[in-house]
ZAMARTI-158634 format. One record per residue (C-alpha): residue number from 1; residue in one letter; x, y, z. Coordinates in pm, 1 decimal, padded with zeros to 6 digits. Example, Ala and Ser with C-alpha at 12.3 -4.5 7.8 and 13.67 -1.06 7.14 Angstrom:
BEGIN
<atom 1 'A' <01230.0 -00450.0 00780.0>>;
<atom 2 'S' <01367.0 -00106.0 00714.0>>;
***
This chain:
BEGIN
<atom 1 'M' <12084.3 08189.9 12232.2>>;
<atom 2 'S' <11856.0 08381.4 11981.3>>;
<atom 3 'V' <11489.5 08451.4 12054.8>>;
<atom 4 'V' <11249.8 08599.2 11842.5>>;
<atom 5 'E' <11038.0 08843.6 12010.9>>;
<atom 6 'P' <10660.3 08779.7 12013.9>>;
<atom 7 'P' <10430.8 09000.7 11765.8>>;
<atom 8 'S' <10206.6 09273.5 11921.1>>;
<atom 9 'P' <09891.8 09161.2 11981.5>>;
<atom 10 'P' <09668.7 09234.0 11730.6>>;
<atom 11 'R' <09448.4 09568.4 11733.8>>;
<atom 12 'R' <09065.6 09514.3 11782.7>>;
<atom 13 'V' <08943.9 09604.4 11413.2>>;
<atom 14 'H' <08643.2 09819.2 11407.9>>;
<atom 15 'P' <08351.3 09768.6 11168.1>>;
<atom 16 'P' <08373.3 10011.8 10863.6>>;
<atom 17 'I' <08028.9 10175.6 10949.2>>;
<atom 18 'A' <08127.5 10506.8 10718.8>>;
<atom 19 'T' <08207.6 10303.4 10438.0>>;
<atom 20 'V' <07897.2 10065.7 10461.7>>;
<atom 21 'L' <07646.0 10353.4 10459.0>>;
<atom 22 'V' <07782.6 10569.9 10219.3>>;
<atom 23 'T' <07822.1 10282.3 10007.6>>;
<atom 24 'L' <07453.6 10175.0 10072.1>>;
<atom 25 'A' <07346.6 10557.5 10001.0>>;
<atom 26 'T' <07521.5 10538.9 09696.8>>;
<atom 27 'A' <07408.4 10239.4 09559.2>>;
<atom 28 'A' <07057.0 10359.1 09628.0>>;
<atom 29 'G' <07111.9 10653.6 09429.4>>;
<atom 30 'A' <07256.8 10474.0 09136.5>>;
<atom 31 'A' <06919.0 10238.1 09169.8>>;
<atom 32 'A' <06692.1 10543.2 09184.6>>;
<atom 33 'Q' <06858.7 10714.9 08878.8>>;
<atom 34 'L' <06835.1 10411.8 08670.9>>;
<atom 35 'S' <06475.5 10349.8 08754.2>>;
<atom 36 'D' <06404.8 10718.4 08698.3>>;
<atom 37 'P' <06680.4 10865.3 08493.1>>;
<atom 38 'G' <06562.5 11221.8 08538.7>>;
<atom 39 'L' <06687.4 11200.1 08867.6>>;
<atom 40 'V' <07040.9 11289.8 08725.2>>;
<atom 41 'D' <06933.2 11578.4 08624.0>>;
<atom 42 'R' <06730.9 11694.1 08931.3>>;
<atom 43 'F' <07064.6 11580.3 09176.0>>;
<atom 44 'R' <07344.8 11674.9 08933.6>>;
<atom 45 'R' <07550.3 12000.5 08991.9>>;
<atom 46 'D' <07346.1 12314.9 08874.1>>;
<atom 47 'Y' <07481.4 12637.5 09069.4>>;
<atom 48 'P' <07193.1 12867.5 08883.3>>;
<atom 49 'A' <06932.3 12627.8 09064.8>>;
<atom 50 'L' <07192.2 12592.6 09354.6>>;
<atom 51 'H' <07200.2 12977.4 09390.5>>;
<atom 52 'D' <06830.2 12987.1 09367.3>>;
<atom 53 'G' <06758.8 12800.1 09676.5>>;
<atom 54 'E' <06778.5 12426.9 09555.9>>;
<atom 55 'W' <07008.4 12365.2 09843.5>>;
<atom 56 'W' <07027.8 11966.8 09805.2>>;
<atom 57 'R' <07246.1 12021.8 09514.3>>;
<atom 58 'W' <07564.3 12072.5 09773.2>>;
<atom 59 'F' <07570.3 11690.3 09810.5>>;
<atom 60 'T' <07311.1 11517.6 09604.9>>;
<atom 61 'P' <07596.5 11488.4 09266.6>>;
<atom 62 'L' <07775.7 11216.2 09507.8>>;
<atom 63 'L' <07465.7 10995.2 09482.0>>;
<atom 64 'V' <07434.1 10999.2 09155.9>>;
<atom 65 'Q' <07655.6 10876.9 08845.9>>;
<atom 66 'P' <07584.7 11022.6 08489.3>>;
<atom 67 'A' <07788.2 10837.0 08267.9>>;
<atom 68 'G' <07606.3 10527.2 08365.5>>;
<atom 69 'W' <07701.5 10144.5 08487.2>>;
<atom 70 'G' <08066.4 10217.0 08404.7>>;
<atom 71 'Q' <08078.5 10511.2 08634.4>>;
<atom 72 'I' <07839.6 10321.2 08880.6>>;
<atom 73 'A' <08065.2 10011.8 08900.2>>;
<atom 74 'F' <08390.0 10201.1 08931.2>>;
<atom 75 'N' <08318.9 10428.0 09173.2>>;
<atom 76 'I' <08100.5 10190.7 09426.3>>;
<atom 77 'A' <08390.7 09923.5 09382.9>>;
<atom 78 'S' <08649.1 10207.8 09461.9>>;
<atom 79 'L' <08474.4 10352.2 09762.8>>;
<atom 80 'V' <08439.3 09991.5 09909.4>>;
<atom 81 'V' <08797.7 09915.6 09910.0>>;
<atom 82 'A' <08954.5 10240.7 09962.7>>;
<atom 83 'G' <08673.1 10320.8 10229.6>>;
<atom 84 'V' <08727.7 09996.1 10402.6>>;
<atom 85 'I' <09120.9 10051.3 10398.0>>;
<atom 86 'A' <09087.8 10416.6 10516.9>>;
<atom 87 'E' <08854.3 10373.4 10783.6>>;
<atom 88 'R' <09045.8 10120.5 10950.3>>;
<atom 89 'R' <09351.1 10338.4 10950.7>>;
<atom 90 'F' <09191.3 10667.7 10999.0>>;
<atom 91 'G' <08841.3 10584.9 11225.2>>;
<atom 92 'T' <08513.0 10653.2 11138.7>>;
<atom 93 'V' <08521.3 11050.0 11204.3>>;
<atom 94 'R' <08810.7 11107.8 10994.6>>;
<atom 95 'W' <08702.5 10895.1 10745.1>>;
<atom 96 'L' <08410.5 11111.4 10715.7>>;
<atom 97 'L' <08633.4 11461.0 10705.7>>;
<atom 98 'L' <08808.0 11302.4 10406.7>>;
<atom 99 'Y' <08509.9 11206.0 10214.9>>;
<atom 100 'L' <08302.8 11500.1 10289.7>>;
<atom 101 'G' <08581.2 11749.9 10299.2>>;
<atom 102 'A' <08707.0 11670.7 09915.4>>;
<atom 103 'G' <08374.4 11607.8 09817.1>>;
<atom 104 'L' <08173.2 11913.8 09909.7>>;
<atom 105 'F' <08459.8 12101.4 09844.3>>;
<atom 106 'G' <08468.2 11946.1 09502.7>>;
<atom 107 'E' <08120.3 11981.1 09448.6>>;
<atom 108 'G' <08044.1 12365.5 09582.5>>;
<atom 109 'V' <08396.3 12522.1 09465.4>>;
<atom 110 'V' <08595.9 12319.1 09232.0>>;
<atom 111 'G' <08271.0 12183.2 09014.9>>;
<atom 112 'E' <08148.8 12518.7 08930.4>>;
<atom 113 'R' <08440.3 12591.4 08753.7>>;
<atom 114 'L' <08571.5 12249.3 08610.4>>;
<atom 115 'D' <08248.5 12080.1 08558.9>>;
<atom 116 'P' <07918.0 12292.6 08621.0>>;
<atom 117 'H' <07695.5 12009.0 08501.7>>;
<atom 118 'G' <07857.1 11702.4 08645.2>>;
<atom 119 'A' <07810.9 11445.2 08903.5>>;
<atom 120 'G' <07947.4 11103.6 09089.3>>;
<atom 121 'N' <08145.2 11045.8 09408.9>>;
<atom 122 'S' <08507.3 10997.5 09273.8>>;
<atom 123 'I' <08609.2 11312.5 09398.5>>;
<atom 124 'A' <08512.0 11228.4 09764.0>>;
<atom 125 'V' <08701.8 10881.8 09710.2>>;
<atom 126 'C' <08987.5 11080.9 09584.2>>;
<atom 127 'G' <08971.6 11260.6 09955.1>>;
<atom 128 'L' <08998.2 10872.3 10100.6>>;
<atom 129 'V' <09287.5 10792.5 09898.8>>;
<atom 130 'G' <09465.3 11121.1 09912.0>>;
<atom 131 'G' <09445.3 11065.9 10287.6>>;
<atom 132 'L' <09571.0 10729.0 10272.1>>;
<atom 133 'A' <09857.0 10854.4 10041.6>>;
<atom 134 'A' <09998.8 11088.5 10328.1>>;
<atom 135 'L' <09950.8 10860.1 10569.0>>;
<atom 136 'L' <10159.7 10595.9 10333.9>>;
<atom 137 'L' <10428.8 10843.9 10317.1>>;
<atom 138 'L' <10457.2 10959.8 10679.0>>;
<atom 139 'R' <10402.4 10606.1 10808.8>>;
<atom 140 'P' <10506.2 10353.7 10556.6>>;
<atom 141 'G' <10632.1 10107.1 10794.2>>;
<atom 142 'E' <10235.1 10036.8 10898.0>>;
<atom 143 'A' <10129.2 10010.3 10547.4>>;
<atom 144 'T' <09951.6 09715.1 10470.3>>;
<atom 145 'R' <09988.2 09551.7 10120.2>>;
<atom 146 'P' <09623.1 09651.3 10036.3>>;
<atom 147 'H' <09704.0 10023.6 10148.4>>;
<atom 148 'A' <10032.6 10030.4 09964.8>>;
<atom 149 'F' <09852.7 09888.0 09666.5>>;
<atom 150 'V' <09539.7 10067.0 09653.8>>;
<atom 151 'V' <09701.8 10459.6 09684.7>>;
<atom 152 'P' <09885.7 10427.3 09357.3>>;
<atom 153 'Y' <09663.4 10226.5 09183.9>>;
<atom 154 'Y' <09363.3 10441.1 09223.8>>;
<atom 155 'T' <09657.7 10759.0 09167.8>>;
<atom 156 'A' <09692.6 10570.2 08830.2>>;
<atom 157 'C' <09347.8 10533.3 08746.9>>;
<atom 158 'V' <09245.7 10901.6 08738.1>>;
<atom 159 'A' <09561.0 11044.5 08616.5>>;
<atom 160 'G' <09567.9 10812.3 08349.5>>;
<atom 161 'L' <09219.4 10921.8 08245.7>>;
<atom 162 'G' <09284.4 11274.8 08315.1>>;
<atom 163 'F' <09601.7 11285.9 08094.5>>;
<atom 164 'G' <09519.7 11006.4 07869.0>>;
<atom 165 'G' <09169.3 10947.5 07854.4>>;
<atom 166 'T' <08999.9 10622.2 07785.8>>;
<atom 167 'V' <09351.2 10475.4 07660.1>>;
<atom 168 'G' <09524.0 10629.3 07950.8>>;
<atom 169 'A' <09284.7 10498.5 08211.2>>;
<atom 170 'F' <09362.5 10156.9 08087.8>>;
<atom 171 'V' <09727.2 10145.8 07991.1>>;
<atom 172 'A' <09830.8 10347.0 08395.8>>;
<atom 173 'P' <09668.8 10126.6 08620.0>>;
<atom 174 'T' <09741.6 09791.4 08416.8>>;
<atom 175 'A' <10116.4 09916.7 08444.4>>;
<atom 176 'V' <10116.5 09979.0 08795.9>>;
<atom 177 'L' <09937.8 09651.9 08865.3>>;
<atom 178 'V' <10187.0 09472.3 08692.5>>;
<atom 179 'V' <10492.9 09662.6 08855.0>>;
<atom 180 'L' <10337.5 09650.8 09253.9>>;
<atom 181 'S' <10240.7 09271.1 09202.8>>;
<atom 182 'I' <10593.6 09171.0 09151.3>>;
<atom 183 'L' <10742.4 09469.6 09384.0>>;
<atom 184 'L' <10481.0 09378.2 09693.6>>;
<atom 185 'R' <10607.6 09039.1 09682.8>>;
<atom 186 'N' <10865.5 09139.4 09889.8>>;
<atom 187 'R' <10827.0 09073.7 10253.8>>;
<atom 188 'H' <10995.3 09402.9 10369.8>>;
<atom 189 'Y' <10829.9 09660.5 10149.9>>;
<atom 190 'R' <10868.6 09964.5 10365.5>>;
<atom 191 'G' <11062.2 10159.1 10123.0>>;
<atom 192 'I' <10820.4 10023.1 09811.0>>;
<atom 193 'A' <10527.3 10180.9 10016.5>>;
<atom 194 'F' <10703.6 10530.9 10050.6>>;
<atom 195 'G' <10790.9 10520.4 09714.7>>;
<atom 196 'A' <10445.5 10466.6 09617.4>>;
<atom 197 'A' <10327.1 10731.8 09830.6>>;
<atom 198 'V' <10580.5 10975.5 09694.1>>;
<atom 199 'V' <10490.1 10887.0 09307.9>>;
<atom 200 'S' <10143.4 10899.4 09389.1>>;
<atom 201 'L' <10126.0 11265.4 09558.0>>;
<atom 202 'V' <10364.7 11396.1 09272.7>>;
<atom 203 'T' <10127.6 11256.4 09020.6>>;
<atom 204 'A' <09808.5 11396.4 09239.6>>;
<atom 205 'G' <10004.2 11739.3 09209.8>>;
<atom 206 'L' <10048.9 11718.3 08846.1>>;
<atom 207 'L' <09678.4 11610.8 08800.9>>;
<atom 208 'A' <09562.1 11913.4 09014.5>>;
<atom 209 'A' <09776.5 12177.6 08835.1>>;
<atom 210 'R' <09580.7 12094.8 08507.0>>;
<atom 211 'P' <09350.0 12171.9 08657.7>>;
<atom 212 'D' <09168.5 11813.4 08717.8>>;
<atom 213 'Q' <08897.1 11758.7 08948.6>>;
<atom 214 'H' <09011.0 11434.1 09061.4>>;
<atom 215 'G' <09378.5 11569.3 09109.4>>;
<atom 216 'I' <09257.4 11860.2 09345.3>>;
<atom 217 'G' <09029.3 11570.3 09530.0>>;
<atom 218 'L' <09337.8 11370.2 09590.5>>;
<atom 219 'A' <09533.9 11705.8 09692.1>>;
<atom 220 'V' <09259.5 11802.3 09940.5>>;
<atom 221 'G' <09244.0 11441.7 10081.4>>;
<atom 222 'A' <09655.2 11472.9 10112.8>>;
<atom 223 'G' <09622.1 11800.4 10291.6>>;
<atom 224 'L' <09388.1 11667.3 10503.2>>;
<atom 225 'G' <09515.1 11351.2 10588.0>>;
<atom 226 'L' <09848.6 11552.3 10693.0>>;
<atom 227 'L' <09660.2 11723.5 10951.1>>;
<atom 228 'L' <09474.8 11398.0 11099.2>>;
<atom 229 'A' <09764.3 11189.7 11095.0>>;
<atom 230 'A' <09905.7 11323.1 11416.1>>;
<atom 231 'T' <09562.0 11197.5 11586.5>>;
<atom 232 'V' <09580.4 10856.5 11433.5>>;
<atom 233 'R' <09712.3 10581.0 11632.1>>;
<atom 234 'P' <09999.8 10400.2 11555.8>>;
<atom 235 'G' <09919.8 10083.0 11404.9>>;
<atom 236 'P' <10169.0 09759.2 11398.1>>;
<atom 237 'R' <10475.6 09788.2 11163.4>>;
<atom 238 'V' <10389.1 09503.2 10956.7>>;
<atom 239 'A' <10691.7 09565.3 10712.9>>;
<atom 240 'A' <10960.5 09551.7 10934.6>>;
<atom 241 'P' <11157.2 09248.2 10954.7>>;
<atom 242 'A' <11103.3 09044.3 11287.5>>;
<atom 243 'R' <11375.9 09101.6 11538.1>>;
<atom 244 'T' <11580.3 08894.4 11751.3>>;
<atom 245 'S' <11751.9 08917.7 12070.6>>;
<atom 246 'S' <12052.2 08726.2 12202.0>>;
<atom 247 'R' <12104.9 08554.8 12536.6>>;
***
């Protein structure tokens, strides 16, 4: 007779502490800048001021969004979605390494050359997505549908903006949304998850070569993700078909 092997017991899901705390800090920064518009100038990148002793400019650009409501809404929503998925897969400490690693590298190294007066936490979110892309590449059989979806979707958002401006930022993620909505209906989507990771990482590399801050953030996150993957406990293989045995 054929017996379906019982599924593995679910792993304990830890609360996304880092995601909640960083989201609250980012939302507080957004609220403060709306009530005091001059805060953006005091918190944004300003490398002469940084070198003159305003040390807080290493990290305060991650707390304000100079483009206003659109940037605030997109960056906080992206932080919540990608943050929860990344923290469940990597854990809180590795999450902080991905977020702060890409964020501080972008603010302290990349920003001075590419956008010396900008601000925003999107480059740190790119670190989370890049890390998820690396894990998706190495372990596609463990990817949940949200994991397999958010990596190419977010990559399409920032790549569309980088290559095609406002129009590209709308068209590219819309196309990805349509395609993945169809493909991820398949119950056995390990190959789709792996393909999504490959396309996302290649796109991130092309974007980084422009050079573009978001592409570099994705690349930094992917590199950190590859290094951290060996320390991440394997998750349940949700994309594999149920196994049967005969007696």
